N, C-alpha and C positions, 0 to 999 in steps of 0.2 A: 144910851152908852155914860158912865161918867170918864170923865177926864182928869188928870192928875199933871203937874206940873213934866214928869220926868218918865212915866209911859201913857198907852193907850189900854184902858182898862173897859169891859165888856159885862156886863151882870142885868141885864133885863129881861126881862118874862116876859114870855109869849109862850105861843105856841109848837109846841114838839113834835118831831116825827116817828115819838117810841108806838111801837101799837100796841093796843092795853090788852090785855086779858085782866082778869075775874080774881078776885082777894080772898084766898084760901086762908085762916087762919093767918099764919104771921109770913105770910109772901105769895105767890101770884100761883094761879094754875098751869098746868102744861099749853107750850102750844100745839096749831096743829100736829101732826104726828111732823113731819118738814114746814118749818116757813121759809118760804122765799125769801131773799133779804133785796129786795127792788130796786139796791144798788151800786148791788153786783160786790162786795168791797168786805163778805164779813170773812172776820179770820177763820184757821181750819183749827180743827180740833185735836188733844190731846191725850196722854195720859194722865198727868198731874191736875194737879185740884182748878177747878173754875172751867167754863167753856166761855160760849158765843151767842151775842144773839145777831141782826138784822142791825146789816149799817146804815144811818142816814143816807138820805140820796145828795145831800152835800157832798161828803166823797166818791162821792161818783168820779167827778171830773177836779182839779187841782183849788178849786174855789169859787167863789161865789162874789165875790168882793172884787172892786176895781186895785191895783200897786198903788202908793201912792205916799203922801211923808206923814198922813195922818196930823195928831197936832201932838207927838211925843215931842220929851226934852231931847237935849245930848246931858253928858257930862265925859268931864276932857278924862282919859285912860291916867290911874296910875303911874307912876316912875317904875319901869322896865318889863311894862303890860303892852302889846298891841292890842288897838280898836278894830283893826283891820277884819272882811271877812275873808273866810276862806276862800284862796285863789277861783275854784269857782262858781264860788256865790254871785262875786264881785263883776254882775254886767253878764256873764257869756250866757251863750245859750244850749239847753240842754244837748248832750248827744243822740245824734239819733240812733235810732232801732238800725244797726246792721243788716240782718237776715231777718224774716220772721223766722217765726217758734210754729212748725207743724207738731198743734199738741192730740192730733186727731187719734194717738196709739195711747194718750195719756187713762190712767183710769180715772173713773168720774167716782165724787161721793164717795172717798177717802176716809177713814177713820184707821184713828191710832189711841180707839182707849186702851185701858188696860190689857184686857183677854184678849188686844192684836199687838201687842208689842212685839217687837223687830220682826213684825209681818212683813210682805211685800207693800201691803198697804197704807205700813209707815211709813216703805223708804220712798214708796213715787217711783216712775214720777206719777204725777196728780192734776187735774187740772180742774177739780173740783173737790168738794168737801164735803161730809155730815160730821157734823159735832155731835157731840156729848148730848149737848141741848136741842137737837134735831135744828140743828136751823142748816137752811142748805147754802155752801160757802163757792164762789167762783172767785176763783185764784185772777191773777194778774198774769200778764202778753207772756209771759217765759213758765207759766204752773214750777212746779216745783221738790225738792228731792231733797232724802235725807240721809244722814250715815251717823252713826254713833260708834264709841270706844275706838277711835282713832289716834293718830299721832303721839304713839305709843318711842318716839324718838324726843319725843317734846312732855316727858311726863313732869308732870307739877310733883307729884310727891302723897301726894296726898289720897285718901286708903277709908276702909269702912270704919276705922276708929273719929271721925267725923263726924257718923253715924247716930255714937253715942246717944243728944239729945235733943235728937229730932222727933221720936214719938211724943213726947213730952209739948216740947217746944208747939209742931203743927198740932198737936189735939186742946192748946191755951187758944186759939181760936176759935173754935169753937165754930167753922165751917163746911158748910159743904162735905157732906161723911165722905162720898165715894170720891172724890176730889183728895180730899184726908189718906182717902185708902188708898191712893197709888199715889202720893206721895210720898207715904211709909214703903208699900211695893218696890225697892229698889231696880229690881227685876237685875241684867246683871251685866248692871250698868255699870261699870270702871271709873272712881273718882277722882284719879290721875290724868285721865283723858279728856277727850274733845266729841263735840257733837257739833254736823255740821246742817246747814239750812244751805239752800242754793241753789242757782235757778234751773230748773227743768230741760228748757236745751242752752245752752249756751251756744251761740252761733258762731263759725269761725271766725276771728280777726278782732271781736269782741270782747273786750274788758270788763272787769266788773268792779266796785265798788267793794268792801271789806267794812263791816261790822262786828266786833267783837264785845260779846253779851257777857252781862257778871249776875250770874242766880241770886237770889236772896235766899237767908238763912235755909239751911234741910229742903232749898226747892231745886228739882230740876233742870234741863232744859226743854223735856220733853211739858213740866209747868207753862211755859211760855209758850209752847211749839205752834198755837192759833197765832198769836202775831208774828212769831221769826218764823214763819212758814208764808205766810201774808206779806211780809217787805221781802223776805227773798224772791218771792214770783213777781216783784217789781220791778226786779232787776239788779240782787243784793246777793250777796253772799258774808252770811255771818257764821260765825267761828263762835261756841260757848263750851268752856270751861266746863265737865259736869262739875267740879267741886264746889262742897254745898256751903262752903266759908270763904267768899271774894272779897273780904272789906276793905283788903290790900292794892286792889288788884294788880300784884303780882301776876297772878293766873290768868288776867284777860290779855296782859301784854304780853307774856307768854304765849298764848294766840295767837299773835299778830305773828311773834317767831314765827311757830307750828305754822301759819298761812303765805307768808310768803317763802317758805322753803319750800312750799309744796306749788309757790308758783315758777321756784327755779329746775322745779323738778322733772324733766322733761318722760315719768314715767307719770307723774300723776293727772288726775283729770283735771285737775285744775294747772297745769300747767300753762303758762302763759295768758292765764284766766281772770287775774289781777291785776286791777290798775293802787299800784302801791301807793299813789299821790293820791288817794282817799280813800281813807282809812280816819270810820266815827269809831265811837262808843258809847253803849248804854247800858245800862243793869234795873233789877229791880232789889228795893229797901236796901241791905245790906252788899247785893250790887250795886246799887246807885251812889253808893260812897266807895266801894272799890274804882268806879267811874271816873269820878271828882279823883281820884287816888291816880288811878293809871291816862289822867287828861296831860298828865305834868311830859308824856313820851309824846318829844317832838312830831309822832304820824300817824298823830291823831288833831282828825283840823277838825270838828267837832263832836258836843255828847245831847246826849238826853239822857236827866235823872230821874228816874221812876221811883218815886216814894220814897226817900232816902239824901238827899238832901235840896239846898238851895241856890246854891252856887257853883262855878266851876274855872278854874281856867284859860278854859276854851271856848269857843262859841255855844251856846247851851240852851236849851229847853227842860224850864224844871217842872215835874209833874206832882199835884197830891190831891187832895181831895178830902170832904167831909168825913170825920170819924176815922180820920186816919192816924197814924201811927203818932207823925207828928208836921208843923208847917198848918199856917195859915195863910189865909190871901194876902191880910197886911207882912206878915214876914218876908211872902215870897213876894211882892210885889216890890221891897226894900233892897229885900239881894238885886234883884231886877237890874232900878233903878242904883246901885250901888257900883252895879260891873260896870268896869271901863274896856268890856268887849261886848259885841251884840250877845241881847239874851232874850228871854221869854220865859213869861211861866202859865202854868193854864192847873185851874182849880178847878175842880168837877164838884157838882151839886147833883142832887138825885141820886144817892146810896139805896139800892131795894137790899129789903131783911131779907128777897129770895129770889134765885135766876131760877126760871122756871122747875122752882117747889125744893132746889137747896138753898139752903139757910147759909149767907153772909155771913154769919157770926154778927157775936155782941162784942167782942172784942175791939176789931177791929177793922168794919169791912168794910169800908174806903180802902185800905192799903190793900184792896184787895182787884180793885178795877179791874185791872191791866190783864187779869186771871179770869177771872170769871164774866166781863163783861169785855174782852180784848176788841168789839165792832167797836166800843166806842174811841176808841186811841189808835188803833193797827193806823185809818185814812191820817190821821193825825201824824203818825208816824213817817208814815211814805214821805210825809208831803213835805218834812221837815230834812228826810235825808233824800228827796229830790230836788230842795233849795238850795243845801250845804253841799254834796256832794256831787250831784250835777249838774247845780248852776241854771235849775228851772225855773226859768221866770215863769208859768205860770202854776208852780208849788207854794213861789214867794207871797203869791194872791190871797194865799189863806193866812197867814202871818200878818200881812205889811196894810196897811191903808186905812182909812177909819171904816172903810166899809169893807175888808176884810170877811175873807172866810167862817173864821172863828168869833169874829165879834159881836154878831150879837150879842152873846148871850145862852142862845138857842138849838144851836146845830148841834150836840152831843147830848141827846135823850137817851136816855135810859127807858130802854121797851118793857120793860119790868118795871116801871113806876104806876102807880093808880092812882085814885084819887088825888086830897087838896094839890100835892108834886107836882102831878101830872101836871105840864103843860108850862110849867115856872120856870126858872132861867135854870135851866144842864148843867153852865160852868160859868168860871171868870178867868179874862183870857188879859193878858200887858202884856209888852215887849217894851223895850229902851230904843228910844235913839240911830243906838246905834243897828240896829237891825233892819230900819230902813234905808 
């Protein structure tokens, strides 16, 4: 592990845990018809671009390292800003699950590929799934449901005209023809409304944190269904505006308004189910920029920026990778070191040429990691939210201390990498002292 004065950074070569496959042409041959994730943390499938694989075993629990202060330095907060952690993170124990969920009647191996749009297997409740890349997914303790085209009273005003540029834009990435076709087929999606991913069971008396999501340009919530369903199955309500243009953060803030209204509506299934003091935001690409903008909302306590920026006005995790549209380890490290609030950065290596035979494209394949290899990001996302919104001390061990769960730099491998790159560093990670 290498250390700089203001952050702890890992980039150590070592043996990863990806499942190997044989290279064929530009990518890898498909895995067996169903590949079982040994950690039980692979993400669910979705009808839009990309898919998932098996999740590293490190994320079956809260992390492998022990908590500590590491070797990170500190930076004084700027005037008018706060360096404090969200209330739940500041040493509080994670709230217990009030009642166990009976998932015996939940569907198994749910699929949400294009031809199943709008079907019961998309809506759930589901206890497990099989992705478009033939990966078996075991959801979290709550299982998961979803519904789309909801929230008419909070219509964002977005409509079909927003889609005009999308076919050309989608083709410009040259990635995953199956997923790209899904993105171009918007089905009956109303771009002014919302999609909600939520626990398959919501025990009486239990409230859940709320996360508002921002899509990338021309992407739909189902394009990220693998990640968002997995997060929801671990005890979160995730609301995503259907909008294809989210860079201003307006739709993300309005999504919170919608869900807070549902929380107060005795006729809603979300009545009394949302903890309004525990709200996070995350988004991808243009949605990452929207997340940065939405962070100004006082209701939002923390954010994750996926491939869309390096800093925010709330405690943040910024994520990028090799062959992304923008972002380098140096720029991310510098932004985190300069941030007057708790912050961390994660930069992925091992960007495969193909995922289960579907090309990741030549333009910016590292920009699509969370869509095509969500198994590499979903464990990190859940633990970040568990730490920030639930005050989970075990989850904090993934991010804090010199032996943290992602500090070696080998814990997040791509299962689709072969050859010389296999076994090398899977990522780099760093955090400032304020996160400690």
